[in-house]
VOKOL-642306 format. One record per residue: residue number from 1; residue in one letter; x, y, z of N, C-alpha, C in turn. Coordinates in Angstrom, 1 decimal, decimal comma, padded with zeros to 4 digits. Example, Ala and Ser with C-alpha at 12.3 -4.5 7.8 and 13.67 -1.06 7.14 Angstrom:
<vopas>
resi_resn_neast_nnorth_nup_caeast_canorth_caup_ceast_cnorth_cup
1_A_013,2_-005,7_007,8_012,3_-004,5_007,8_013,2_-003,3_007,8
2_S_012,8_-002,2_007,1_013,7_-001,1_007,1_012,9_000,0_007,9
</vopas>
This chain:
<vopas>
resi_resn_neast_nnorth_nup_caeast_canorth_caup_ceast_cnorth_cup
1_M_-040,3_071,6_083,8_-040,8_072,2_083,0_-042,4_072,3_082,7
2_E_-043,0_073,3_082,4_-044,4_073,4_082,3_-044,9_073,1_081,0
3_N_-045,8_072,3_080,8_-046,3_071,9_079,4_-046,8_073,2_078,9
4_S_-046,9_073,1_077,5_-047,3_074,2_076,6_-048,8_074,1_076,9
5_P_-049,5_075,3_076,4_-050,9_075,3_076,4_-051,8_074,4_075,5
6_E_-050,8_074,2_074,3_-051,5_073,2_073,4_-051,3_071,8_074,1
7_L_-050,5_071,5_074,8_-050,3_070,1_075,3_-051,2_069,9_076,3
8_K_-051,4_071,0_077,2_-052,3_071,0_078,4_-053,8_070,8_077,7
9_A_-054,1_071,4_076,7_-055,6_071,2_075,8_-055,8_069,8_075,7
10_L_-054,7_069,2_074,8_-054,7_067,9_074,3_-055,0_066,8_075,5
11_I_-054,2_067,3_076,7_-054,3_066,1_077,9_-055,9_066,5_078,6
12_R_-056,3_067,5_078,6_-057,6_067,9_079,1_-058,7_067,2_078,3
13_N_-058,5_067,2_076,7_-059,5_066,6_076,1_-059,4_065,1_075,9
14_N_-058,3_064,5_076,5_-058,1_063,1_076,5_-057,8_062,4_077,9
15_A_-058,2_063,3_079,0_-058,3_063,5_080,3_-058,4_061,8_080,8
16_H_-059,5_061,0_080,0_-059,9_059,4_080,3_-058,6_058,9_080,1
17_L_-057,5_059,0_079,3_-056,4_058,1_079,5_-055,6_058,1_080,7
18_F_-055,8_059,1_081,6_-055,0_059,4_082,8_-055,9_059,1_083,9
19_W_-056,7_058,0_083,9_-057,6_057,3_085,0_-057,1_057,4_086,5
20_H_-055,7_057,2_086,5_-055,0_057,0_087,7_-054,6_058,4_088,6
21_T_-054,9_059,5_087,8_-054,3_060,8_088,1_-055,4_061,6_088,5
22_K_-055,2_062,4_089,7_-056,1_063,6_090,2_-056,6_064,2_089,0
23_D_-057,5_064,9_088,8_-057,8_065,9_087,7_-057,0_066,9_087,7
24_S_-056,6_067,6_089,0_-056,0_068,9_089,2_-054,4_068,8_088,8
25_E_-053,9_067,5_088,6_-052,4_067,1_088,0_-052,4_066,7_086,7
26_K_-053,4_066,5_086,0_-053,3_065,9_084,7_-052,5_066,6_083,9
27_E_-052,9_068,1_083,7_-052,3_068,9_083,0_-050,8_069,2_083,0
28_N_-050,2_068,9_084,2_-049,0_069,1_084,5_-047,9_067,9_084,6
29_L_-048,5_066,8_083,8_-047,7_065,3_083,9_-046,5_065,6_082,9
30_P_-045,4_065,1_083,3_-044,4_065,1_082,4_-044,5_064,5_081,1
31_L_-043,8_064,8_079,9_-043,9_064,1_078,9_-043,6_062,9_078,8
32_P_-042,7_062,2_079,6_-042,6_061,0_079,3_-043,8_060,2_079,9
33_V_-044,6_060,5_081,0_-045,8_060,0_081,3_-047,0_060,1_080,2
34_V_-047,0_061,4_079,6_-047,9_061,5_078,7_-047,7_060,8_077,3
35_L_-046,6_060,5_077,2_-046,2_059,9_076,0_-046,6_058,3_076,3
36_E_-046,2_057,9_077,3_-046,4_056,4_077,5_-048,1_056,3_077,3
37_F_-048,8_056,9_078,1_-050,2_056,8_078,0_-050,8_057,0_076,6
38_F_-050,4_057,8_075,9_-051,1_058,1_074,6_-050,5_057,1_073,8
39_L_-049,3_056,5_073,8_-049,0_055,3_072,9_-049,5_054,0_073,3
40_N_-049,8_053,8_074,4_-050,5_052,8_075,0_-051,9_052,6_074,9
41_Y_-052,6_053,9_074,9_-054,0_053,7_075,2_-055,0_054,8_074,0
42_A_-054,2_055,8_073,5_-054,9_056,4_072,7_-055,1_055,9_071,3
43_D_-055,8_056,7_070,6_-056,3_056,2_069,1_-055,2_057,0_068,1
44_K_-055,0_056,4_066,9_-054,3_057,1_065,9_-054,2_058,6_065,8
45_E_-055,4_059,0_065,6_-055,4_060,7_065,7_-055,1_061,1_066,9
46_Q_-055,3_060,7_068,2_-054,8_061,3_069,3_-053,1_061,2_069,3
47_V_-052,6_060,1_068,8_-051,2_060,0_068,9_-050,5_061,2_067,9
48_K_-051,2_061,2_066,6_-050,6_061,8_065,8_-050,8_063,8_066,0
49_N_-051,7_064,0_067,0_-052,2_065,2_067,6_-050,9_065,4_068,6
50_L_-050,7_064,5_069,4_-049,5_064,6_070,1_-048,1_064,7_069,7
51_F_-047,7_064,2_068,5_-046,6_064,2_067,8_-046,5_065,7_067,3
52_K_-047,9_066,2_066,8_-047,7_067,8_066,2_-047,4_068,7_067,2
53_I_-047,6_068,4_068,3_-047,7_069,2_069,5_-046,2_069,2_070,1
54_V_-045,7_068,0_070,3_-044,5_067,9_071,1_-043,2_067,7_069,9
55_G_-043,4_067,4_068,8_-042,6_067,1_067,7_-042,3_065,8_067,7
56_I_-042,1_065,1_066,6_-042,1_063,6_066,5_-040,3_063,2_066,9
57_K_-039,5_064,2_066,8_-038,2_063,8_067,2_-038,1_063,8_068,6
58_N_-038,7_064,9_069,3_-038,8_064,9_070,7_-039,4_063,7_071,2
59_A_-040,7_063,1_070,7_-041,2_062,1_071,5_-040,3_060,9_071,1
60_A_-039,6_060,7_070,1_-038,8_059,7_069,7_-037,8_059,7_070,7
61_E_-037,1_060,8_071,0_-036,0_060,6_072,0_-036,4_060,6_073,4
62_T_-037,7_060,9_073,8_-038,0_060,5_075,1_-038,4_059,2_075,0
63_F_-039,0_058,6_074,1_-039,5_057,1_074,1_-038,3_056,4_074,3
64_F_-037,2_056,5_073,4_-035,9_055,7_073,5_-035,3_055,6_074,9
65_K_-035,2_057,1_075,5_-034,6_057,1_076,8_-035,3_056,4_077,9
66_Q_-037,0_056,4_077,6_-037,7_055,6_078,6_-037,1_054,0_078,5
67_I_-037,2_053,7_077,1_-036,9_052,1_076,9_-035,5_051,8_077,4
68_E_-034,5_052,9_077,3_-033,3_052,6_077,8_-033,1_052,4_079,3
69_L_-033,8_053,5_080,0_-034,0_053,6_081,5_-034,6_052,0_082,2
70_M_-035,7_051,8_081,3_-036,5_050,6_082,0_-036,1_049,2_081,7
71_G_-035,5_049,3_080,5_-035,2_047,9_080,1_-036,3_047,0_079,8
72_E_-036,1_045,8_080,3_-037,2_045,0_080,1_-038,3_045,1_080,9
73_R_-038,2_046,2_082,0_-039,5_046,5_082,7_-040,1_047,5_082,2
74_S_-040,1_048,0_081,0_-040,8_048,8_080,3_-042,6_048,9_080,4
75_N_-043,1_050,0_080,6_-044,4_050,1_080,8_-045,3_049,9_079,6
76_Y_-044,4_050,2_078,4_-045,3_050,1_077,2_-045,5_048,5_076,9
77_F_-046,9_048,3_076,0_-047,1_047,0_075,8_-046,1_046,5_074,8
78_P_-045,8_045,5_074,9_-044,6_044,7_074,0_-044,9_045,0_072,6
79_F_-046,0_044,9_072,0_-046,2_044,8_070,7_-046,0_046,3_070,2
80_L_-046,6_047,4_071,1_-046,4_048,6_071,0_-045,0_049,3_070,9
81_Q_-044,2_048,7_071,9_-042,9_049,1_072,1_-042,1_048,7_070,7
82_N_-042,2_047,7_070,2_-041,8_047,0_069,0_-042,1_048,0_067,9
83_Y_-043,4_048,2_067,7_-043,9_049,1_066,6_-043,4_050,4_066,6
84_F_-043,4_051,2_067,8_-042,8_052,6_067,8_-041,2_052,6_067,8
85_S_-040,9_051,5_068,4_-039,2_051,4_067,9_-039,0_051,5_066,5
86_L_-039,9_050,9_065,8_-039,4_050,9_064,1_-039,9_052,1_063,6
87_Y_-041,2_052,5_064,0_-041,7_053,6_063,7_-040,8_055,0_063,7
88_F_-040,7_055,1_064,9_-039,6_056,3_065,2_-038,2_056,2_064,4
89_K_-037,4_054,9_064,3_-036,4_054,8_063,5_-036,4_055,1_062,1
90_K_-037,6_055,0_061,6_-038,1_055,1_060,3_-038,2_056,6_059,9
91_Y_-039,1_057,3_061,0_-039,7_058,7_060,7_-039,1_059,6_061,5
92_A_-038,3_059,5_062,5_-037,9_060,4_063,4_-036,3_060,7_063,5
93_L_-035,6_059,6_063,3_-034,1_059,5_063,3_-033,6_059,7_062,1
</vopas>
């Protein structure tokens, strides 16, 4: 599934978050990767913009699927995983 123009623009404006990815590939990263890097490295306003574009329920579903699949080997920082688990349960579910 291709990213929306709004999501591509957000990724482009925050390209520094994806330092490990070639510039030509950044805009087409899948949502789980984008979400992971935004939650781990972006500031509050950038995360809010991501939620506006992809929807908080969609972000929450993606987040919990990642956590379930990765188990204890999650790529989220532990304190952020805990915070967003509580945040999504309160505001998105």
